[in-house]
C-alpha positions in Angstrom: -81.6 9.3 250.3 -82.0 12.9 249.1 -80.7 14.3 252.4 -77.7 12.0 252.1 -77.0 13.2 248.5 -77.3 16.8 249.5 -74.8 16.4 252.3 -72.4 14.7 249.6 -72.8 17.7 247.4 -72.0 20.1 250.1 -69.0 18.3 251.3 -67.5 17.7 247.8 -67.2 21.1 246.2 -65.8 19.6 242.9 -69.3 18.1 242.3 -71.3 21.1 243.5 -69.6 24.5 243.5 -68.8 24.9 239.9 -72.2 23.5 238.6 -74.1 25.6 241.0 -72.2 28.7 239.9 -72.8 27.9 236.3 -76.5 27.5 236.9 -76.7 30.6 239.0 -75.0 32.8 236.4 -77.1 31.5 233.5 -80.3 32.0 235.5 -79.4 35.4 236.7 -78.7 36.6 233.0 -82.0 35.1 232.0 -83.9 37.0 234.7 -82.2 40.3 234.0 -82.8 40.1 230.3 -86.5 39.2 230.8 -87.1 42.1 233.3 -85.3 44.5 230.9 -87.3 43.8 227.9 -90.5 43.9 229.9 -89.4 47.3 231.4 -88.7 48.7 228.0 -92.2 47.7 226.8 -93.9 48.8 229.9 -92.2 52.2 230.2 -93.0 53.0 226.6 -96.6 52.2 227.0 -96.9 54.1 230.3 -95.4 57.4 229.0 -97.4 57.2 225.8 -100.5 56.7 227.6 -99.9 59.4 230.2 -98.8 62.2 227.8 -100.6 61.2 224.5 -102.9 58.4 223.9 -104.4 57.4 227.2 -105.3 53.7 227.4 -108.4 54.8 225.6 -109.2 58.3 224.1 -112.3 60.1 223.1 -112.4 62.6 220.3 -114.8 63.9 217.8 -114.9 61.8 214.7 -113.6 64.8 212.6 -110.7 65.3 215.1 -109.8 61.7 215.0 -109.6 61.7 211.2 -106.9 64.5 211.3 -105.5 63.7 214.8 -101.8 64.3 213.9 -102.5 68.0 213.0 -104.2 68.7 216.3 -107.1 70.3 214.8 -108.8 72.2 217.7 -111.3 73.6 215.4 -112.8 70.1 215.3 -112.8 69.6 219.0 -115.6 68.1 221.0 -118.1 70.4 222.7 -120.0 69.5 225.7 -117.2 68.1 227.8 -118.9 68.7 231.2 -122.0 66.5 230.4 -119.8 63.8 228.7 -117.5 63.7 231.7 -120.5 63.1 234.0 -121.6 60.2 231.8 -118.1 58.6 231.7 -117.8 58.8 235.5 -121.1 57.1 235.8 -120.8 54.5 233.2 -117.0 53.7 233.8 -116.4 54.6 237.4 -113.1 52.5 237.5 -111.4 54.5 234.9 -109.5 57.8 235.4 -110.9 60.4 232.8 -108.8 63.4 231.9 -110.0 66.2 229.5 -107.1 67.9 227.7 -106.4 70.4 225.0 -103.1 70.1 223.0 -102.1 73.1 221.0 -99.3 74.7 219.2 -98.1 78.3 218.8 -95.6 80.9 219.7 -94.4 81.9 223.2 -93.5 85.6 223.2 -91.3 87.0 226.0 -91.6 90.9 226.3 -89.0 93.2 227.7 -89.7 96.1 230.1 -91.2 98.2 227.2 -93.7 95.4 226.1 -91.6 94.7 223.1 -90.6 91.2 222.0 -87.3 90.2 223.8 -87.5 86.5 222.8 -89.8 84.2 221.0 -90.0 80.5 220.3 -92.4 77.8 219.0 -94.1 75.8 221.6 -96.1 72.7 222.0 -98.7 73.1 224.8 -101.0 71.1 227.0 -104.1 72.2 228.7 -104.6 70.0 231.7 -106.7 70.2 234.9 -104.2 71.5 237.4 -106.3 73.6 239.8 -109.1 71.2 240.8 -108.4 69.6 244.3 -109.3 66.1 243.1 -107.5 66.1 239.8 -105.0 63.3 239.3 -103.1 65.1 236.5 -100.1 66.1 238.8 -99.7 62.4 239.6 -100.2 61.1 236.1 -97.7 63.6 234.6 -95.4 63.4 237.6 -95.3 67.2 237.7 -94.0 67.6 241.3 -90.8 65.6 240.5 -90.5 67.3 237.2 -90.2 70.9 238.6 -86.7 72.3 238.3 -87.3 75.9 239.3 -90.2 77.6 240.9 -93.4 75.9 241.7 -96.6 74.4 240.3 -99.5 76.7 239.2 -101.8 77.5 242.1 -104.2 80.1 240.5 -105.5 81.1 237.1 -103.1 82.4 234.3 -100.0 80.6 235.7 -98.0 78.3 233.4 -95.0 75.9 233.4 -92.3 76.0 230.7 -89.7 73.5 229.9 -86.5 74.4 231.7 -84.4 73.9 228.3 -86.6 76.4 226.5 -86.8 78.8 229.5 -83.0 79.0 229.6 -82.8 79.5 225.9 -85.2 82.4 226.1 -83.7 83.8 229.3 -87.0 83.6 231.1 -87.0 84.1 235.0 -89.7 82.9 237.4 -92.4 85.5 237.7 -92.1 87.0 234.3 -94.8 87.3 231.6 -95.1 85.1 228.6 -97.6 85.7 225.9 -99.1 82.7 223.9 -99.8 83.5 220.3 -102.0 81.0 218.5 -105.4 80.5 217.0 -108.7 80.0 218.5 -111.2 77.2 218.0 -112.8 79.3 215.4 -109.8 80.2 213.5 -109.1 83.7 214.6 -105.8 84.9 216.3 -105.4 84.4 219.9 -103.1 86.2 222.3 -103.1 85.5 226.0 -100.8 86.6 228.8 -99.6 84.1 231.4 -97.2 84.3 234.4 -94.3 81.7 234.3 -94.2 80.2 237.8 -92.0 77.2 237.3 -89.9 75.2 234.8 -90.0 71.5 234.3 -87.9 68.7 232.9 -89.6 65.2 232.3 -86.5 63.4 231.1 -88.3 63.0 227.8 -86.4 64.6 225.0 -89.4 65.4 222.8 -91.2 67.1 225.7 -88.1 68.9 227.1 -87.3 70.9 224.0 -90.2 73.3 224.1 -93.3 72.4 226.1 -95.8 74.5 228.0 -98.2 73.3 230.5 -101.2 75.4 231.7 -104.5 74.8 233.4 -107.3 73.6 231.1 -109.7 76.4 232.1 -107.0 79.0 231.1 -106.5 77.3 227.7 -110.2 77.1 227.1 -110.4 80.9 227.8 -107.3 81.7 225.6 -108.4 79.6 222.6 -112.2 80.5 222.9 -113.0 76.7 223.6 -115.7 77.0 226.4 -116.8 73.6 227.5 -114.7 72.0 224.7 -111.6 69.8 224.6 -109.7 68.2 221.9 -109.3 64.9 223.8 -110.5 63.0 226.8 -108.1 60.3 228.0 -109.0 57.3 229.9 -106.6 55.5 232.1 -106.6 52.3 234.2 -106.0 53.2 237.9 -102.6 51.3 238.0 -101.5 52.9 234.7 -100.9 49.5 233.0 -102.6 48.8 229.7 -105.1 45.9 229.4 -106.0 45.4 225.8 -109.0 43.3 226.2 -110.6 45.6 228.8 -109.9 48.6 226.8 -111.5 47.1 223.7 -114.6 46.2 225.8 -114.9 49.8 227.2 -114.4 51.2 223.5 -117.3 48.9 222.2 -119.6 49.8 225.0 -119.0 53.6 224.5 -119.2 53.7 220.8 -122.4 51.7 220.8 -123.9 54.3 223.1 -122.5 57.6 221.7 -121.1 57.3 218.2 -123.2 58.6 215.3 -121.6 57.9 211.9 -123.8 60.7 210.4 -122.5 63.3 212.8 -118.8 64.1 212.4 -118.7 66.0 215.7 -120.2 63.0 217.8 -117.6 61.4 220.1 -115.7 58.3 219.2 -113.4 56.2 221.4 -110.1 54.6 220.3 -107.8 52.4 222.2 -104.1 52.9 222.6 -103.3 50.5 220.0 -105.5 52.2 217.3 -103.7 55.4 217.5 -100.7 56.7 215.6 -99.3 53.2 214.8 -98.9 52.2 218.5 -100.6 48.9 217.9 -98.0 47.8 215.3 -95.2 49.3 217.5 -96.4 47.4 220.6 -96.9 44.2 218.8 -93.3 44.6 217.3 -91.7 45.3 220.7 -93.5 42.4 222.3 -92.6 39.9 219.5 -88.9 41.2 219.5 -88.8 40.8 223.3 -90.4 37.3 223.3 -88.1 36.2 220.5 -85.0 37.6 222.4 -85.9 36.0 225.6 -86.8 32.7 223.9 -83.4 32.7 222.2 -81.6 33.6 225.3 -83.3 30.9 227.3 -82.5 28.3 224.6 -78.9 29.4 224.5 -78.6 29.2 228.3 -80.3 25.8 228.2 -77.7 24.4 225.9 -74.9 26.0 228.0 -76.3 24.3 231.1 -77.1 21.1 229.3 -73.5 20.9 228.3 -72.4 21.6 231.8 -74.4 18.6 232.9 -72.9 16.5 230.3 -69.5 17.5 231.1 -70.0 17.1 234.9 -71.2 13.5 234.2 -68.3 12.7 232.0 -65.8 13.9 234.5 -67.3 11.5 236.9 -66.8 8.5 234.6 -64.2 6.9 236.9 -66.4 7.5 240.0 -69.2 5.8 238.3 -67.1 2.9 237.4 -66.0 2.4 241.2 -69.6 2.6 242.4 -70.6 -0.1 239.9 -67.6 -2.2 240.9 -68.6 -2.3 244.5 -72.0 -3.5 243.5 -74.3 -0.5 243.3 -77.4 -1.1 241.0 -77.3 0.8 237.7 -80.9 1.9 238.2 -80.0 3.3 241.7 -76.9 5.0 240.5 -78.8 6.7 237.6 -81.6 7.8 239.9 -79.0 9.2 242.4 -77.4 11.3 239.6 -80.8 12.7 238.4 -81.6 13.7 241.9 -78.2 15.4 242.3 -78.7 17.3 239.1 -82.1 18.5 240.4 -80.6 19.6 243.7 -77.8 21.4 241.9 -80.3 23.0 239.5 -82.7 24.0 242.3 -80.1 25.7 244.4 -78.4 27.3 241.4 -81.8 28.5 240.1 -82.9 29.9 243.5 -79.6 31.7 243.9 -79.6 33.0 240.3 -83.2 34.2 240.5 -82.5 36.1 243.8 -79.4 37.8 242.4 -81.2 38.5 239.1 -84.3 40.0 240.7 -81.9 42.2 242.9 -80.1 43.5 239.8 -83.5 44.0 238.2 -84.9 45.9 241.2 -81.9 48.2 241.0 -82.5 48.7 237.2 -86.2 49.2 237.9 -85.5 51.9 240.6 -82.5 53.6 239.1 -82.5 52.8 235.3 -80.0 53.7 232.7 -79.6 57.1 231.4 -79.7 57.0 227.5 -80.2 60.8 227.0 -77.0 61.1 224.9 -78.7 58.7 222.4 -82.0 60.7 222.4 -80.8 64.1 221.2 -82.9 64.0 218.0 -85.8 62.0 219.3 -89.3 63.1 218.3 -91.2 60.3 220.0 -92.6 60.7 223.5 -90.0 58.3 225.1 -88.1 58.5 228.4 -84.4 59.2 228.6 -84.0 56.6 231.4 -84.6 52.9 230.5 -85.9 50.8 233.4 -86.5 47.1 234.0 -89.8 45.8 235.3 -90.2 42.9 237.6 -93.2 40.8 236.8 -94.5 37.4 238.2 -92.9 35.7 235.3 -89.5 37.0 236.4 -89.7 34.7 239.4 -90.2 31.5 237.3 -88.5 32.0 233.9 -85.1 31.0 235.4 -86.4 27.5 236.1 -86.5 26.6 232.4 -82.8 26.8 231.8 -81.9 26.2 235.5 -83.8 23.0 236.2 -84.8 21.4 232.9 -81.6 22.0 231.0 -79.5 20.6 233.9 -81.9 17.6 234.3 -81.8 16.9 230.6 -77.9 17.1 230.4 -77.6 14.7 233.2 -80.4 12.3 232.0 -78.6 12.0 228.5 -75.1 11.6 229.8 -76.3 9.2 232.5 -77.5 6.8 229.9 -73.8 5.8 229.7 -74.2 4.0 233.0 -76.1 1.2 231.3 -73.4 0.8 228.6 -70.7 0.0 231.1 -69.7 -3.6 231.2 -68.9 -5.0 234.6 -66.3 -7.3 233.2 -64.2 -4.3 232.2 -64.5 -2.4 235.3 -61.4 -3.8 237.0 -59.3 -3.3 234.0 -60.4 0.3 233.9 -59.6 0.7 237.5 -56.1 -0.6 237.0 -55.6 2.0 234.3 
C-alpha cells in the first residue's frame, strides 16, 4: 500500500511537489538557524578560551582577586613544578603557562632616539619549545601577515595594524617599556620578525606576542607566570568536566591562608562569562524554539490547505465505496511520505548551507570597529548532531498533525449527499 501511495504522489505533482517544497524550505531554514546560533555560541567560547580564560585557569588567589588589572606583581611563582604536577594529575588536558602584560612599545630611529611609540597589550606564550601547542591554539601560522614566526630568543610579533601605524619594518628593533614583577621599571629590546592579524578587533589594534622565557626575563619573572590555562584537546568547553577538575585541583593545592597559593577557576567563573554564556544559550534556545513553532504552524496550515483542496477527491473515493478508515489512514501515510522526503531534502540543503557558513563565515568587521571584547570578526555556523534531527520536528510532526486534524472531516461526510456534491 505504501509503495502504491508513493507512486501516486510521484505521478500527481499537484499532490506532492508543492507540499514537499514547502516542507523542504521550512526544514532548511530551521537547520540553518540552529547551526548559526550554535556557531555563534561555540565561536565565542573557543576564542575566549584560547586567548583569555582557558576552559580552566590557574592563578594565585591574590591575582584572581584583581584579575582585570593584570597584576603581575601577584603572579604565581613555581610554575615548573606546578606544570609537572598538572601533566601528571590531568594528562588529558593541555596546560599553557602565560604572562599577560601592558606597556609601551618604543621604535627607535638610527640614532637610538624615539621615532614612534604606542601602548601595547602583550602576551608571553611558549613559542620556542618543539612540543608547545601554542601556535596551533592561537592559530599563529595563519595569522602571520608579513615576516615569520619567532625562531629564537628576543624575537616578537606585532599586530599588523599597529606596525603600519608606527611604520615598523621587519627586522627593526622595538623596545618594551613596562614594569617588572617587583614594581621597578623594565626596558627590553626585541627584534620584530613578523606582523599578525587575528581577525579579532580587540587583538588587532595593538598586541604583541613574545616567547614566555623572554617576557620572564624582561619583567623579572623567573619561574613565574600570571596564568596557567587548561584546555580540553578538542577545544570545546565541557562544564561538568571542568568543574570536576577544578574541585580536584583546589582540594589538593588551594590554601585559604596563603594568598599566593594557586586557585583554579572555570571559564564560566571568569569576567562574567558564565552569565554571558547562559544568556547566549537561553537566547539561542528561545530563538530556535520560536522558529520551530512558527515553521510547524506554517507546515500544519499547509497540511490543512492540502487536505481541503482535496475535498472533491475525498468525496469521489467515498462514493465509489472506499472505507473511511482506510481513506484516513492513506492520507496520514501520504503526509508522512511528503514530510519525510521534504525533511530529508531540507536537512540536506540546510546542512550544505551551514557547512559553507561554517567554513567561510560572514565578515562582520564593519560592526566591530569599537569592540573591546575578544570576539572574532567572522561569524560562522557550527554543525552539531542536533542539526541532523531538528528539522524532523516541523517537517514530520507538523505535517502529520495538519493532515490528521483536517482528515477528521472525512468522518463528517454524509454518503447520502455525495451524489449531489458531485453534480455540483
